[in-house]
MARLUMRO-12925 format. One line per 2 residues: number of its first residue (from 1); their letters; for each residue x, y, z of N, C-alpha, C. Coordinates in nm, 4 decimals. Example, Ala and Ser with C-alpha at 12.3 -4.5 7.8 and 13.67 -1.06 7.14 Angstrom:
// residues 2
1) as) 1.3190/-0.5690/0.7800/1.2300/-0.4500/0.7800/1.3200/-0.3300/0.7800  1.2850/-0.2250/0.7080/1.3670/-0.1060/0.7140/1.2900/0.0030/0.7870
// end
This chain:
// residues 225
1) mk) 0.0851/-0.1181/0.0000/0.0000/0.0000/0.0000/0.0891/0.1237/0.0000  0.0653/0.2141/-0.0961/0.1552/0.3262/-0.1170/0.1085/0.4570/-0.0545
3) rl) -0.0228/0.4742/-0.0381/-0.0701/0.6072/0.0010/-0.2054/0.5988/0.0720  -0.2139/0.6604/0.1896/-0.3396/0.6778/0.2610/-0.3698/0.8274/0.2633
5) el) -0.4919/0.8637/0.2297/-0.5249/1.0063/0.2233/-0.6589/1.0358/0.2893  -0.6574/1.1307/0.3815/-0.7784/1.1836/0.4434/-0.8029/1.3230/0.3869
7) sh) -0.9248/1.3484/0.3431/-0.9577/1.4783/0.2855/-1.0793/1.5360/0.3565  -1.0570/1.6419/0.4347/-1.1638/1.7156/0.5036/-1.2523/1.6218/0.5876
9) vt) -1.1869/1.5340/0.6615/-1.2592/1.4338/0.7408/-1.3084/1.4934/0.8725  -1.4354/1.4701/0.9002/-1.4961/1.5067/1.0279/-1.5642/1.3836/1.0853
11) yh) -1.5516/1.3668/1.2165/-1.6131/1.2519/1.2827/-1.6696/1.2963/1.4169  -1.7918/1.2508/1.4469/-1.8562/1.2811/1.5750/-1.8826/1.1514/1.6512
13) yp) -1.8627/1.1578/1.7817/-1.9018/1.0463/1.8659/-2.0533/1.0396/1.8742  -2.1099/0.9229/1.9090/-2.2540/0.9160/1.9367/-2.2894/1.0194/2.0441
15) gg) -2.3906/1.0968/2.0164/-2.4260/1.2048/2.1077/-2.3850/1.3406/2.0543  -2.2996/1.3408/1.9482/-2.2697/1.4645/1.8791/-2.1356/1.5288/1.9080
17) qt) -2.0596/1.4810/2.0083/-1.9314/1.5427/2.0389/-1.8333/1.5214/1.9232  -1.7625/1.6285/1.8866/-1.6687/1.6211/1.7750/-1.5393/1.5530/1.8179
19) al) -1.5001/1.4515/1.7411/-1.3722/1.3852/1.7651/-1.2655/1.4350/1.6682  -1.3031/1.4531/1.5420/-1.2135/1.5048/1.4392/-1.2882/1.6109/1.3597
21) sd) -1.2190/1.7181/1.3237/-1.2840/1.8282/1.2532/-1.2000/1.8713/1.1336  -1.2506/1.8424/1.0128/-1.1911/1.8904/0.8879/-1.0434/1.8516/0.8761
23) is) -1.0155/1.7221/0.8945/-0.8790/1.6700/0.8886/-0.8404/1.6372/0.7449  -0.7268/1.6889/0.7018/-0.6716/1.6530/0.5716/-0.5242/1.6205/0.5893
25) cv) -0.4832/1.5017/0.5496/-0.3416/1.4639/0.5571/-0.3168/1.3427/0.4682  -0.1909/1.3236/0.4345/-0.1496/1.2132/0.3478/-0.0370/1.1372/0.4166
27) fe) -0.0448/1.0037/0.4115/0.0607/0.9172/0.4634/0.1140/0.8353/0.3466  0.2444/0.8478/0.3210/0.3043/0.7823/0.2056/0.4045/0.6761/0.2484
29) tg) 0.4189/0.5757/0.1643/0.5068/0.4640/0.1957/0.6514/0.5101/0.2099  0.7252/0.4390/0.2938/0.8655/0.4688/0.3147/0.8923/0.5724/0.4207
31) kc) 0.7871/0.6223/0.4843/0.8047/0.7273/0.5853/0.7493/0.6819/0.7201  0.8057/0.7393/0.8256/0.7563/0.7171/0.9612/0.6973/0.8476/1.0133
33) yc) 0.5684/0.8444/1.0442/0.4958/0.9607/1.0939/0.4711/0.9433/1.2435  0.4979/1.0469/1.3199/0.4690/1.0433/1.4630/0.3649/1.1506/1.4928
35) ie) 0.2506/1.1074/1.5454/0.1403/1.1983/1.5757/0.1408/1.2275/1.7245  0.1499/1.3554/1.7556/0.1562/1.3993/1.8941/0.0340/1.4841/1.9266
37) gp) 0.0017/1.4918/2.0534/-0.1101/1.5737/2.0951/-0.1645/1.5290/2.2288  -0.2432/1.6153/2.2946/-0.2962/1.5825/2.4269/-0.4014/1.4727/2.4212
39) ng) -0.4284/1.4122/2.5362/-0.5374/1.3152/2.5439/-0.6675/1.3817/2.4992  -0.7472/1.3080/2.4224/-0.8756/1.3593/2.3800/-0.8734/1.4407/2.2523
41) cg) -0.7558/1.4483/2.1872/-0.7494/1.5288/2.0649/-0.7904/1.4509/1.9402  -0.8150/1.3201/1.9529/-0.8677/1.2437/1.8403/-0.7711/1.1464/1.7756
43) kt) -0.6542/1.1228/1.8377/-0.5557/1.0337/1.7754/-0.6104/0.8922/1.7577  -0.6731/0.8386/1.8608/-0.7244/0.7015/1.8516/-0.8372/0.6917/1.7493
45) tl) -0.9228/0.7932/1.7438/-1.0297/0.7947/1.6432/-0.9706/0.7997/1.5028  -0.8666/0.8796/1.4851/-0.7982/0.8845/1.3558/-0.7481/0.7465/1.3158
47) fr) -0.6896/0.6738/1.4112/-0.6378/0.5405/1.3818/-0.7502/0.4426/1.3482  -0.8632/0.4563/1.4147/-0.9769/0.3691/1.3848/-1.0272/0.3916/1.2421
49) il) -1.0262/0.5146/1.1975/-1.0677/0.5440/1.0599/-0.9662/0.4884/0.9611  -0.8381/0.5104/0.9871/-0.7349/0.4598/0.8962/-0.7386/0.3083/0.8838
51) sg) -0.7766/0.2397/0.9906/-0.7798/0.0924/0.9872/-0.9158/0.0366/0.9465  -1.0094/0.1230/0.9095/-1.1392/0.0768/0.8597/-1.2338/0.0287/0.9674
53) la) -1.2135/0.0746/1.0913/-1.3012/0.0361/1.2019/-1.4041/0.1444/1.2339  -1.3859/0.2632/1.1787/-1.4817/0.3730/1.1914/-1.4791/0.4494/1.0592
55) fp) -1.5821/0.5291/1.0361/-1.5960/0.5946/0.9064/-1.6347/0.7414/0.9254  -1.5802/0.8302/0.8414/-1.6067/0.9732/0.8583/-1.7556/1.0069/0.8433
57) da) -1.7985/1.1080/0.9185/-1.9315/1.1645/0.8981/-1.9314/1.2593/0.7787  -1.8161/1.3159/0.7496/-1.7990/1.4030/0.6334/-1.6563/1.3894/0.5851
59) gt) -1.6327/1.4200/0.4566/-1.5003/1.4044/0.3994/-1.4768/1.2633/0.3490  -1.3569/1.2367/0.3022/-1.3263/1.1076/0.2410/-1.1958/1.0504/0.2934
61) yt) -1.1897/0.9187/0.2903/-1.0677/0.8448/0.3209/-1.0435/0.7482/0.2072  -0.9232/0.7543/0.1474/-0.8888/0.6622/0.0395/-0.7568/0.5929/0.0708
63) ad) -0.7470/0.4679/0.0303/-0.6248/0.3884/0.0438/-0.5842/0.3453/-0.0961  -0.4688/0.3908/-0.1394/-0.4247/0.3684/-0.2781/-0.5341/0.4072/-0.3773
65) gr) -0.6035/0.5165/-0.3488/-0.7057/0.5683/-0.4376/-0.8417/0.5023/-0.4260  -0.8529/0.4009/-0.3419/-0.9803/0.3299/-0.3260/-1.0561/0.3884/-0.2066
67) pi) -1.1799/0.4351/-0.2273/-1.2568/0.4905/-0.1155/-1.2826/0.3833/-0.0095  -1.2556/0.4189/0.1163/-1.2828/0.3285/0.2275/-1.4039/0.3825/0.3010
69) tq) -1.5174/0.3214/0.2744/-1.6445/0.3627/0.3324/-1.7089/0.2421/0.3998  -1.8153/0.2691/0.4735/-1.8865/0.1597/0.5391/-1.9403/0.0624/0.4354
71) aa) -1.9908/0.1153/0.3242/-2.0429/0.0293/0.2172/-1.9307/-0.0518/0.1537  -1.8162/0.0128/0.1299/-1.7040/-0.0586/0.0681/-1.6539/-0.1713/0.1563
73) mr) -1.6547/-0.1498/0.2872/-1.6024/-0.2504/0.3795/-1.6988/-0.3675/0.3990  -1.8189/-0.3566/0.3465/-1.9093/-0.4728/0.3486/-1.8675/-0.5759/0.2450
75) nr) -1.7860/-0.5333/0.1498/-1.7318/-0.6252/0.0509/-1.6162/-0.7017/0.1149  -1.6259/-0.8315/0.1227/-1.5277/-0.9117/0.1958/-1.3878/-0.8981/0.1379
77) kt) -1.3770/-0.8869/0.0047/-1.2448/-0.8740/-0.0563/-1.1810/-0.7406/-0.0207  -1.2601/-0.6350/-0.0221/-1.2073/-0.5032/0.0146/-1.1647/-0.5015/0.1604
79) aa) -1.2490/-0.5562/0.2475/-1.2165/-0.5594/0.3906/-1.0912/-0.6413/0.4160  -1.0801/-0.7564/0.3517/-0.9627/-0.8419/0.3702/-0.8367/-0.7713/0.3207
81) wl) -0.8469/-0.7035/0.2065/-0.7321/-0.6309/0.1510/-0.6844/-0.5231/0.2478  -0.7765/-0.4441/0.3011/-0.7376/-0.3356/0.3912/-0.6782/-0.3903/0.5204
83) hr) -0.7436/-0.4905/0.5791/-0.6986/-0.5417/0.7082/-0.5667/-0.6183/0.6977  -0.5383/-0.6725/0.5798/-0.4089/-0.7377/0.5616/-0.2989/-0.6368/0.5291
85) si) -0.3379/-0.5229/0.4758/-0.2401/-0.4206/0.4393/-0.2017/-0.3328/0.5564  -0.2919/-0.3192/0.6546/-0.2695/-0.2292/0.7677/-0.2720/-0.3098/0.8973
87) gv) -0.1613/-0.3092/0.9685/-0.1534/-0.3765/1.0974/-0.1599/-0.2754/1.2102  -0.2386/-0.3053/1.3121/-0.2611/-0.2116/1.4218/-0.2192/-0.2741/1.5543
89) vm) -0.1406/-0.1991/1.6318/-0.1092/-0.2373/1.7693/-0.1684/-0.1303/1.8600  -0.2640/-0.1698/1.9419/-0.3358/-0.0749/2.0263/-0.2527/-0.0340/2.1472
91) qn) -0.2901/0.0774/2.2083/-0.2198/0.1230/2.3280/-0.2320/0.0205/2.4403  -0.3533/-0.0262/2.4636/-0.3767/-0.1316/2.5624/-0.3763/-0.2645/2.4891
93) te) -0.2597/-0.3273/2.4820/-0.2476/-0.4493/2.4025/-0.3298/-0.5650/2.4580  -0.3699/-0.5569/2.5850/-0.4469/-0.6661/2.6435/-0.5776/-0.6909/2.5686
95) vq) -0.6343/-0.5856/2.5090/-0.7637/-0.6013/2.4418/-0.7500/-0.6755/2.3093  -0.6267/-0.6895/2.2573/-0.6118/-0.7618/2.1316/-0.5397/-0.8949/2.1485
97) lf) -0.5115/-0.9328/2.2725/-0.4520/-1.0631/2.3007/-0.5578/-1.1519/2.3645  -0.5916/-1.2624/2.2983/-0.7065/-1.3392/2.3463/-0.6899/-1.4902/2.3380
99) ts) -0.5796/-1.5394/2.2830/-0.5630/-1.6846/2.2729/-0.4991/-1.7376/2.4009  -0.4783/-1.8689/2.4066/-0.4294/-1.9304/2.5299/-0.2778/-1.9373/2.5388
101) sv) -0.2060/-1.9034/2.4305/-0.0605/-1.9043/2.4359/-0.0045/-1.8020/2.3378  0.1194/-1.7623/2.3617/0.1864/-1.6672/2.2732/0.1966/-1.7238/2.1318
103) ee) 0.2320/-1.8500/2.1212/0.2440/-1.9133/1.9893/0.1118/-1.9102/1.9141  0.0023/-1.9409/1.9816/-0.1293/-1.9376/1.9175/-0.1663/-1.7952/1.8758
105) ev) -0.1253/-1.6976/1.9566/-0.1556/-1.5575/1.9253/-0.0910/-1.5171/1.7931  0.0336/-1.5533/1.7754/0.1051/-1.5177/1.6536/0.0484/-1.5921/1.5333
107) af) 0.0073/-1.7157/1.5522/-0.0434/-1.7976/1.4416/-0.1864/-1.7636/1.4022  -0.2628/-1.7046/1.4943/-0.4071/-1.6891/1.4720/-0.4395/-1.6116/1.3437
109) gl) -0.3805/-1.4941/1.3272/-0.4101/-1.4128/1.2090/-0.3696/-1.4823/1.0808  -0.2608/-1.5555/1.0851/-0.2144/-1.6289/0.9668/-0.3131/-1.7377/0.9280
111) qq) -0.3691/-1.8031/1.0272/-0.4686/-1.9074/0.9995/-0.5945/-1.8469/0.9388  -0.6308/-1.7254/0.9814/-0.7481/-1.6591/0.9246/-0.7247/-1.6180/0.7795
113) md) -0.5985/-1.6062/0.7406/-0.5641/-1.5733/0.6021/-0.5659/-1.6962/0.5125  -0.5951/-1.8133/0.5719/-0.6000/-1.9397/0.4968/-0.4659/-1.9717/0.4302
115) lp) -0.3571/-1.9393/0.4978/-0.2258/-1.9749/0.4458/-0.2018/-2.1243/0.4652  -0.1163/-2.1844/0.3829/-0.0799/-2.3249/0.4045/-0.0199/-2.3430/0.5431
117) ea) -0.0456/-2.4564/0.6051/0.0002/-2.4804/0.7418/0.1518/-2.4665/0.7541  0.2240/-2.5090/0.6521/0.3696/-2.4972/0.6573/0.4123/-2.3508/0.6650
119) ev) 0.3437/-2.2634/0.5902/0.3773/-2.1211/0.5940/0.3380/-2.0594/0.7279  0.2253/-2.1042/0.7837/0.1855/-2.0566/0.9162/0.2943/-2.0901/1.0175
121) re) 0.3437/-2.2118/1.0160/0.4482/-2.2531/1.1101/0.5766/-2.1735/1.0880  0.6126/-2.1545/0.9597/0.7361/-2.0833/0.9277/0.7304/-1.9382/0.9762
123) rt) 0.6201/-1.8716/0.9464/0.6078/-1.7311/0.9880/0.5979/-1.7190/1.1400  0.5263/-1.8119/1.2017/0.5141/-1.8083/1.3474/0.6510/-1.8187/1.4124
125) ek) 0.7328/-1.9131/1.3665/0.8671/-1.9292/1.4223/0.9522/-1.8049/1.3946  0.9407/-1.7497/1.2758/1.0195/-1.6332/1.2384/0.9935/-1.5158/1.3322
127) yl) 0.8640/-1.4888/1.3592/0.8320/-1.3693/1.4370/0.8397/-1.3939/1.5877  0.8254/-1.5168/1.6305/0.8568/-1.5472/1.7703/1.0048/-1.5184/1.7971
129) sl) 1.0896/-1.5590/1.7036/1.2328/-1.5366/1.7189/1.2659/-1.3883/1.7091  1.2093/-1.3203/1.6093/1.2399/-1.1795/1.5859/1.2037/-1.0920/1.7053
131) le) 1.0932/-1.1234/1.7706/1.0475/-1.0448/1.8865/1.0952/-1.1043/2.0188  1.1870/-1.1998/2.0111/1.2477/-1.2617/2.1295/1.1422/-1.3221/2.2215
133) ls) 1.0511/-1.3994/2.1613/0.9405/-1.4608/2.2345/0.9451/-1.6135/2.2332  1.0455/-1.6718/2.1714/1.0474/-1.8176/2.1561/1.0388/-1.8898/2.2892
135) al) 1.1063/-1.8372/2.3895/1.1056/-1.9031/2.5203/0.9725/-1.8862/2.5929  0.8883/-1.7987/2.5419/0.7587/-1.7712/2.6054/0.6428/-1.8303/2.5263
137) rt) 0.6701/-1.9125/2.4278/0.5673/-1.9563/2.3339/0.4480/-2.0243/2.3998  0.4697/-2.0934/2.5104/0.3586/-2.1651/2.5739/0.2902/-2.0834/2.6829
139) ra) 0.3421/-1.9655/2.7128/0.2844/-1.8811/2.8166/0.1537/-1.8189/2.7694  0.0606/-1.7995/2.8606/-0.0632/-1.7284/2.8281/-0.0320/-1.5802/2.8130
141) pw) -0.0824/-1.5130/2.7082/-0.0527/-1.3707/2.6900/-0.0885/-1.2848/2.8101  -0.1979/-1.3191/2.8806/-0.2392/-1.2367/2.9946/-0.1392/-1.2438/3.1100
143) al) -0.0537/-1.3483/3.1095/0.0421/-1.3670/3.2179/0.1769/-1.3004/3.1893  0.1890/-1.2344/3.0747/0.3151/-1.1711/3.0382/0.3312/-1.0356/3.1068
145) sg) 0.4546/-0.9860/3.1083/0.4800/-0.8501/3.1562/0.4304/-0.7500/3.0522  0.4288/-0.6216/3.0885/0.3823/-0.5197/2.9950/0.4635/-0.5174/2.8668
147) ge) 0.5956/-0.5227/2.8793/0.6799/-0.5228/2.7606/0.6624/-0.6474/2.6766  0.6457/-0.7620/2.7416/0.6243/-0.8870/2.6678/0.4909/-0.8856/2.5940
149) kk) 0.3886/-0.8259/2.6547/0.2586/-0.8136/2.5859/0.2715/-0.7287/2.4603  0.3463/-0.6174/2.4705/0.3686/-0.5330/2.3530/0.4366/-0.6132/2.2429
151) rc) 0.5383/-0.6899/2.2799/0.6113/-0.7681/2.1809/0.5236/-0.8774/2.1215  0.4368/-0.9373/2.2022/0.3466/-1.0402/2.1520/0.2487/-0.9807/2.0508
153) al) 0.1906/-0.8661/2.0848/0.0983/-0.8004/1.9923/0.1693/-0.7606/1.8632  0.2927/-0.7106/1.8766/0.3708/-0.6758/1.7584/0.3985/-0.7981/1.6715
155) aa) 0.4354/-0.9085/1.7353/0.4655/-1.0302/1.6598/0.3437/-1.0774/1.5818  0.2261/-1.0726/1.6451/0.1042/-1.1172/1.5777/0.0715/-1.0302/1.4576
157) vl) 0.0973/-0.8995/1.4704/0.0716/-0.8072/1.3595/0.1773/-0.8232/1.2511  0.3031/-0.8268/1.2898/0.4108/-0.8378/1.1915/0.4044/-0.9677/1.1126
159) am) 0.3591/-1.0747/1.1763/0.3525/-1.2039/1.1080/0.2626/-1.1987/0.9847  0.1638/-1.1085/0.9863/0.0743/-1.0952/0.8718/0.1362/-1.0108/0.7603
161) ep) 0.2536/-0.9537/0.7897/0.3355/-0.8807/0.6938/0.2582/-0.7712/0.6196  0.1958/-0.6801/0.6952/0.1295/-0.5655/0.6327/0.2333/-0.4660/0.5812
163) sv) 0.1896/-0.3728/0.4985/0.2807/-0.2685/0.4502/0.2698/-0.1417/0.5338  0.1601/-0.1291/0.6112/0.1388/-0.0128/0.6971/0.1261/-0.0601/0.8413
165) yi) 0.2019/0.0042/0.9309/0.1920/-0.0253/1.0737/0.1372/0.0966/1.1454  0.0307/0.0763/1.2216/-0.0262/0.1813/1.3053/-0.0060/0.1399/1.4506
167) ld) 0.0607/0.2250/1.5268/0.0927/0.1912/1.6663/0.0497/0.3056/1.7572  -0.0374/0.2740/1.8504/-0.0912/0.3738/1.9426/-0.0132/0.3678/2.0739
169) ep) 0.0702/0.4684/2.0974/0.1496/0.4786/2.2205/0.2282/0.3495/2.2485  0.3179/0.3105/2.1589/0.3858/0.1807/2.1739/0.4806/0.1711/2.2928
171) is) 0.5274/0.2847/2.3466/0.6206/0.2763/2.4595/0.5560/0.3135/2.5924  0.4259/0.3442/2.5911/0.3616/0.3854/2.7162/0.3536/0.2681/2.8137
173) gl) 0.3730/0.2953/2.9418/0.3628/0.1938/3.0450/0.4826/0.1018/3.0563  0.5885/0.1269/2.9783/0.7063/0.0412/2.9820/0.8179/0.1070/3.0620
175) de) 0.9031/0.0242/3.1225/1.0192/0.0795/3.1900/1.1217/0.1234/3.0857  1.2306/0.1813/3.1331/1.3297/0.2383/3.0409/1.3859/0.1332/2.9461
177) eg) 1.4120/0.0143/2.9977/1.4666/-0.0927/2.9137/1.3659/-0.1347/2.8069  1.2389/-0.1473/2.8474/1.1348/-0.1853/2.7517/1.1144/-0.0791/2.6450
179) qe) 1.1175/0.0479/2.6843/1.1031/0.1561/2.5876/1.2167/0.1544/2.4860  1.3384/0.1298/2.5346/1.4535/0.1270/2.4450/1.4439/0.0094/2.3478
181) wi) 1.3985/-0.1065/2.3960/1.3862/-0.2235/2.3084/1.2856/-0.1960/2.1968  1.1682/-0.1450/2.2340/1.0645/-0.1176/2.1343/1.1117/-0.0104/2.0362
183) tr) 1.1772/0.0933/2.0863/1.2246/0.2006/1.9985/1.3233/0.1474/1.8957  1.4198/0.0692/1.9414/1.5184/0.0142/1.8479/1.4523/-0.0793/1.7469
185) fl) 1.3541/-0.1562/1.7924/1.2869/-0.2473/1.7007/1.2089/-0.1694/1.5951  1.1376/-0.0656/1.6362/1.0611/0.0135/1.5395/1.1537/0.0831/1.4398
187) ls) 1.2682/0.1282/1.4867/1.3658/0.1861/1.3941/1.4085/0.0837/1.2888  1.4175/-0.0420/1.3301/1.4574/-0.1467/1.2357/1.3492/-0.1766/1.1319
189) lk) 1.2247/-0.1387/1.1622/1.1149/-0.1625/1.0676/1.1108/-0.0600/0.9553  1.1758/0.0530/0.9747/1.1706/0.1584/0.8732/1.2357/0.1108/0.7441
191) sp) 1.1627/0.1232/0.6339/1.2131/0.0790/0.5046/1.1312/0.1461/0.3947  1.1791/0.1438/0.2700/1.1027/0.2019/0.1591/0.9692/0.1314/0.1342
193) eh) 0.9527/0.0086/0.1860/0.8303/-0.0679/0.1615/0.7250/-0.0500/0.2704  0.7599/0.0168/0.3798/0.6687/0.0250/0.4936/0.6332/0.1695/0.5273
195) tl) 0.5127/0.1863/0.5789/0.4687/0.3133/0.6361/0.4436/0.2900/0.7841  0.5003/0.3744/0.8690/0.4751/0.3675/1.0131/0.4001/0.4929/1.0552
197) ii) 0.2887/0.4729/1.1255/0.2096/0.5838/1.1788/0.1958/0.5586/1.3281  0.2580/0.6440/1.4076/0.2740/0.6170/1.5501/0.2238/0.7351/1.6314
199) as) 0.1424/0.7075/1.7323/0.1025/0.8103/1.8274/0.1905/0.7999/1.9502  0.2362/0.9151/1.9998/0.3196/0.9134/2.1197/0.3128/1.0473/2.1905
201) hs) 0.3208/1.0418/2.3249/0.3321/1.1629/2.4051/0.4786/1.2022/2.4279  0.5706/1.1155/2.3885/0.7120/1.1368/2.4176/0.7801/1.2140/2.3047
203) rd) 0.8242/1.3352/2.3338/0.8954/1.4131/2.2330/1.0304/1.3510/2.1997  1.0976/1.2957/2.2999/1.2273/1.2317/2.2755/1.2117/1.1151/2.1785
205) fa) 1.1087/1.0341/2.2003/1.0809/0.9206/2.1114/1.0501/0.9709/1.9706  0.9643/1.0731/1.9595/0.9265/1.1260/1.8285/1.0476/1.1812/1.7541
207) er) 1.1326/1.2550/1.8248/1.2512/1.3117/1.7611/1.3448/1.2027/1.7111  1.3463/1.0916/1.7815/1.4380/0.9834/1.7464/1.3887/0.9003/1.6280
209) ia) 1.2574/0.8831/1.6173/1.2067/0.7855/1.5210/1.1384/0.8457/1.3990  1.0823/0.9667/1.4114/0.9932/1.0178/1.3064/1.0688/1.0812/1.1907
211) di) 1.0200/1.0577/1.0705/1.0591/1.1366/0.9540/0.9733/1.2630/0.9462  0.8474/1.2476/0.9827/0.7531/1.3597/0.9819/0.6763/1.3584/1.1125
213) ri) 0.6753/1.4709/1.1827/0.5999/1.4832/1.3076/0.4751/1.5670/1.2836  0.3645/1.5210/1.3396/0.2352/1.5862/1.3218/0.1783/1.6171/1.4592
215) rm) 0.1297/1.7378/1.4759/0.0737/1.7789/1.6043/-0.0763/1.7985/1.5906  -0.1530/1.7222/1.6682/-0.2974/1.7435/1.6757/-0.3267/1.8290/1.7979
217) dr) -0.4106/1.9315/1.7800/-0.4444/2.0160/1.8939/-0.5858/1.9838/1.9422  -0.6302/2.0560/2.0420/-0.7608/2.0256/2.1006/-0.8770/2.0663/2.0113
219) nh) -0.8488/2.1374/1.9044/-0.9515/2.1650/1.8042/-0.9542/2.0567/1.6971  -0.8676/1.9537/1.7184/-0.8697/1.8350/1.6344/-0.8203/1.8606/1.4914
221) qi) -0.7409/1.9624/1.4741/-0.6750/1.9833/1.3453/-0.5424/1.9078/1.3455  -0.4799/1.8944/1.2279/-0.3505/1.8275/1.2188/-0.2528/1.9183/1.1448
223) pv) -0.1905/2.0138/1.2141/-0.0829/2.0879/1.1483/0.0432/2.0036/1.1435  0.1161/2.0070/1.0333/0.2383/1.9288/1.0180/0.3561/2.0108/1.0670
225) l) 0.4412/1.9485/1.1517/0.5593/2.0175/1.2029/0.6728/2.0096/1.1004
// end
């Protein structure tokens, strides 16, 4: 996936409160974007729209020129294409970890893609090793430490090999060692084939990792720094 574009996007929560107001921005492949801003400025809502889990009340969202709308996402091929192209790691990784072991967590998405069993095993082993989780493969995800949960969620997303990674506060709640591990790993993901879109409250982290920094304010605009 080469390009995600939001044009004059507005979104309201049920009840009418504005979450996003007239947002226009473009995310292009090969770049790492870091979105900064206070709590409640709409970063998580923006990520939900980009991943096809919510839809604008006004304006448009396109992925490689294809409109992403509620109607479009009812088409199974379109939904599968978007969800395989965009991998999301939530701020609270516990809500996306639900299997009985780390190994099953990494394999689950691959099995839903109907990949051959041999490829499922190969990718599972690859990303368990890459995220330093091999020794934890039989552990229940809920029993892991905060940093291990982040790595487990990352492994499950990376195993599906999307071209776009969306990460909501990937270093929040981690100790200094965990933050450094995640930061170095995300730096290693930067490549001409990948787009990284990351929300963070840490200016030091943003300065270290971002190619482009974006600031959302409480009026829910996105001025580019």
